[in-house]
C-alpha positions as CSV (number, residue, x, y, z in Angstrom):
1,M,-1.3,12.4,-12.8
2,K,2.0,13.7,-14.4
3,K,5.0,11.5,-14.9
4,A,6.2,10.5,-11.4
5,S,9.9,10.6,-10.5
6,L,11.3,7.7,-8.5
7,A,13.6,10.2,-6.8
8,G,10.7,11.2,-4.7
9,A,9.9,7.7,-3.6
10,F,13.6,6.6,-3.2
11,F,15.0,9.1,-0.7
12,V,13.7,10.4,2.6
13,S,14.6,14.1,2.7
14,A,15.2,16.3,5.7
15,I,12.8,18.7,4.2
16,W,10.0,16.2,3.9
17,L,10.3,15.0,7.5
18,C,10.4,18.4,8.8
19,G,7.0,18.9,7.6
20,A,7.1,20.7,4.4
21,Q,4.3,18.3,3.3
22,G,1.2,18.7,5.5
23,A,-1.5,16.3,6.4
24,C,-3.9,14.9,3.9
25,P,-6.1,17.7,2.5
26,V,-9.7,18.0,3.9
27,P,-12.2,17.5,1.2
28,G,-15.1,19.7,0.6
29,N,-18.5,19.2,2.0
30,L,-18.8,15.4,1.9
31,P,-22.2,13.9,3.0
32,Q,-21.9,11.9,6.2
33,V,-23.1,8.3,6.0
34,A,-24.0,5.9,8.8
35,V,-21.5,2.9,9.4
36,Q,-23.3,-0.4,9.9
37,R,-20.2,-2.2,11.1
38,V,-16.3,-2.3,10.9
39,V,-15.0,-5.6,9.3
40,D,-11.4,-5.0,9.8
41,G,-8.7,-2.3,9.8
42,D,-9.4,-1.3,6.3
43,T,-12.9,-2.3,5.5
44,L,-16.3,-1.4,6.6
45,Y,-20.0,-1.7,5.8
46,L,-22.3,1.3,5.4
47,E,-26.0,1.5,6.2
48,D,-26.6,2.3,2.6
49,G,-25.4,-1.1,1.6
50,R,-21.9,-0.3,0.2
51,R,-18.8,-2.1,1.4
52,I,-15.9,0.3,1.6
53,R,-12.4,-0.7,1.1
54,M,-10.2,2.2,2.3
55,I,-7.8,3.5,-0.3
56,G,-4.1,3.6,0.5
57,L,-4.1,1.5,3.6
58,N,-3.5,-2.3,4.0
59,S,-4.1,-3.4,7.5
60,P,-3.0,-6.8,9.0
61,E,-5.2,-9.6,8.2
62,L,-7.6,-11.2,10.7
63,G,-7.4,-14.9,10.9
64,K,-9.6,-17.0,8.7
65,R,-10.2,-20.7,8.1
66,G,-8.1,-21.6,11.1
67,R,-5.3,-19.2,10.6
68,A,-4.1,-16.8,13.4
69,D,-4.6,-13.2,13.2
70,E,-1.6,-11.3,11.9
71,P,0.1,-9.0,14.6
72,F,-2.0,-5.8,15.1
73,A,-4.9,-7.1,13.0
74,V,-7.3,-6.8,16.0
75,A,-5.8,-3.6,17.3
76,A,-6.4,-2.1,13.8
77,R,-10.1,-3.1,13.8
78,Q,-10.6,-1.9,17.2
79,R,-9.0,1.4,16.5
80,L,-11.0,2.1,13.3
81,E,-14.2,1.1,15.4
82,A,-13.2,3.8,17.9
83,L,-12.4,6.3,15.3
84,V,-15.9,5.8,13.8
85,A,-17.6,5.8,17.1
86,A,-15.8,9.2,17.9
87,S,-17.3,10.5,14.7
88,G,-20.8,9.8,15.8
89,G,-20.9,6.5,13.8
90,R,-20.9,8.4,10.6
91,V,-18.2,9.0,8.0
92,G,-17.5,11.0,4.8
93,V,-16.8,8.7,1.8
94,L,-14.9,10.0,-1.3
95,P,-14.7,7.3,-4.0
96,G,-11.5,6.9,-6.0
97,K,-10.9,7.4,-9.6
98,D,-11.3,3.6,-10.0
99,D,-14.2,3.1,-7.4
100,R,-14.7,-0.8,-7.5
101,D,-12.3,-3.7,-6.8
102,D,-12.4,-7.3,-7.9
103,Y,-14.6,-8.2,-4.9
104,G,-17.4,-5.5,-5.6
105,R,-16.1,-3.3,-2.9
106,T,-16.2,0.5,-3.2
107,L,-12.8,1.7,-3.1
108,A,-13.0,5.1,-1.3
109,H,-11.1,7.5,1.2
110,V,-12.9,7.8,4.5
111,Y,-13.1,10.8,6.7
112,N,-14.4,11.6,10.1
113,A,-16.7,14.4,11.0
114,Q,-13.8,16.8,11.4
115,G,-12.5,16.0,7.9
116,E,-9.6,13.9,9.1
117,N,-8.6,11.1,6.7
118,L,-8.8,7.9,8.6
119,E,-6.5,6.0,6.4
120,E,-3.7,8.5,7.2
121,R,-4.5,8.2,10.8
122,L,-4.3,4.5,11.1
123,I,-1.1,4.6,9.0
124,A,0.5,7.1,11.3
125,E,-0.4,4.9,14.2
126,G,1.3,1.9,12.8
127,L,-1.9,0.0,12.2
128,G,-1.5,-0.5,8.5
129,F,0.9,-0.2,5.5
130,L,0.7,2.5,2.8
131,V,-0.3,0.9,-0.5
132,A,-0.4,2.9,-3.7
133,V,-2.5,1.4,-6.4
134,A,-2.9,3.5,-9.6
135,P,-5.0,5.5,-10.3
136,N,-6.1,5.9,-6.8
137,V,-2.9,7.7,-5.7
138,D,-4.1,11.3,-4.9
139,L,-3.1,11.0,-1.2
140,V,0.1,9.1,-1.5
141,S,2.5,11.9,-0.4
142,C,0.6,12.6,2.9
143,Q,0.1,8.8,3.7
144,Q,3.7,8.2,2.8
145,M,4.8,10.8,5.3
146,A,2.6,9.2,8.0
147,E,4.1,5.9,7.5
148,R,7.6,7.4,7.8
149,H,6.8,8.9,11.0
150,A,5.3,5.6,12.4
151,R,8.2,3.5,11.1
152,Q,10.8,5.9,12.8
153,A,8.8,5.8,16.1
154,G,8.4,2.0,15.9
155,S,4.8,2.1,16.3
156,G,2.4,-0.8,15.7
157,V,3.4,-3.0,12.8
158,W,6.9,-1.3,12.9
159,K,7.6,-2.4,16.4
160,K,9.2,-5.5,15.1
161,S,10.5,-5.3,11.5
162,P,8.0,-6.6,9.1
163,V,10.5,-6.7,6.1
164,V,11.0,-10.0,4.7
165,R,14.1,-10.8,2.5
166,A,13.3,-11.6,-1.1
167,E,14.9,-15.0,-0.9
168,Q,12.5,-15.8,2.0
169,I,9.2,-15.4,0.1
170,N,7.3,-18.7,-0.1
171,A,3.7,-17.8,-0.4
172,P,1.5,-15.3,-2.2
173,G,-0.1,-12.3,-0.3
174,F,0.8,-8.9,0.7
175,V,4.6,-8.5,1.6
176,L,7.2,-5.8,2.3
177,T,10.4,-7.2,0.9
178,R,13.9,-6.2,0.6
179,G,16.4,-7.6,-1.8
180,R,19.3,-6.8,-4.1
181,V,18.5,-6.1,-7.7
182,E,20.1,-8.5,-10.1
183,S,18.8,-7.2,-13.4
184,V,16.3,-4.5,-15.0
185,Q,14.9,-5.7,-18.3
186,R,12.3,-4.2,-20.5
187,N,10.1,-5.8,-23.2
188,R,6.6,-5.9,-24.7
189,G,5.4,-7.3,-21.4
190,G,6.7,-4.3,-19.4
191,I,9.6,-3.8,-17.0
192,W,11.0,-6.7,-15.0
193,I,13.1,-6.0,-12.0
194,K,14.8,-9.3,-10.9
195,L,15.7,-9.5,-7.3
196,Q,17.9,-12.2,-5.6
197,G,15.9,-15.3,-5.0
198,A,13.0,-16.3,-6.9
199,V,11.2,-12.9,-7.1
200,V,10.7,-10.4,-10.0
201,L,9.0,-7.0,-9.7
202,H,6.6,-6.1,-12.7
203,I,5.7,-2.9,-14.1
204,G,3.0,-3.4,-16.8
205,P,3.3,-1.6,-20.2
206,N,0.2,0.8,-19.5
207,L,2.0,1.9,-16.3
208,Q,5.6,2.6,-17.4
209,R,4.9,6.3,-17.9
210,R,4.4,6.6,-14.1
211,F,8.0,5.6,-13.5
212,D,11.3,7.3,-14.3
213,A,13.1,4.6,-16.7
214,S,16.5,5.9,-16.2
215,A,16.1,5.7,-12.5
216,L,14.9,2.1,-12.8
217,E,17.9,1.2,-14.7
218,R,20.2,2.6,-12.0
219,L,18.8,0.2,-9.6
220,K,20.9,-2.8,-10.8
221,G,23.2,-3.9,-7.9
222,R,21.4,-1.9,-5.4
223,T,19.3,-3.1,-2.4
224,I,15.7,-2.0,-2.6
225,E,12.4,-2.5,-0.7
226,A,9.2,-3.1,-2.5
227,R,5.8,-3.8,-1.3
228,G,2.6,-5.3,-2.8
229,W,0.7,-8.5,-3.4
230,V,2.9,-11.3,-4.4
231,I,1.6,-13.7,-7.2
232,D,2.6,-17.3,-7.5
233,R,3.1,-17.6,-11.3
234,A,3.4,-21.4,-10.9
235,R,-0.2,-21.6,-9.9
236,R,-1.3,-19.5,-12.8
237,G,0.8,-21.5,-15.3
238,G,2.9,-18.6,-16.2
239,N,6.1,-19.7,-14.6
240,K,8.3,-20.8,-17.5
241,A,11.8,-22.4,-17.2
242,G,14.3,-20.0,-15.8
243,Q,11.8,-17.5,-14.7
244,A,11.1,-16.3,-11.1
245,R,8.2,-18.0,-9.3
246,W,7.1,-15.0,-7.3
247,M,5.9,-11.8,-9.0
248,L,5.1,-8.6,-7.5
249,P,3.2,-6.1,-9.6
250,L,4.0,-2.5,-9.1
251,T,1.6,0.3,-10.2
252,D,3.1,3.5,-8.5
253,P,6.8,4.5,-7.5
254,A,5.7,4.8,-3.9
255,M,5.7,1.0,-3.7
256,L,9.5,1.0,-4.5
257,E,12.2,2.5,-2.4
258,A,15.9,2.2,-2.6
259,V,17.7,1.4,0.7
260,L,20.2,4.0,1.7
């Protein structure tokens, strides 16, 4: 992709919301594959043996090992099951540029028989969050628009604000957080955006070209929202004296937004 501008991720324009950007594009003739079962709101098994993790969507987690289901986790799974059933139990699968995750799942966009992107559909209904993990970001714009509509409508996960203040983060995992930027630093390890509390956002050296460096510098003193999977640096032995314990890696500007 060309160098991304943070301005596009930072500000919701009237033009955008009025529909200048359309729905996610329909791909060419994708072969339809039978679905064996839906695991949760963003994962499904195909009868050809593949386990698909849907790109651009992070649905609430179902409870495991005695933990309770997150709000709307069951609703997300049931809705994906219904969408698959309405498509005759078959879906089109378009693998991403990076087509495998650390768990051996195939990373792919999933489409129904009519060519509708199912990640966009679930995001638009408030049954999952937009996530943008490079290099699989081809549909970020349309999925971002879908989330904005869901958020404005208070649908699903947006019925009650899921935003966590940065100083309240106390565990690893996916989070949508808000906080004030205390500092923006750059070194050989990448770009580090320190928030109030014990949280730092990190952009790796190999990903800096995706961000507008001057826009990042101007974040100091501003309140931002960021999303992604928080890492506990203390558990990994990387939490040195004076450093923030919680690190949230960013791979795309869509995961960072200035609050107006």
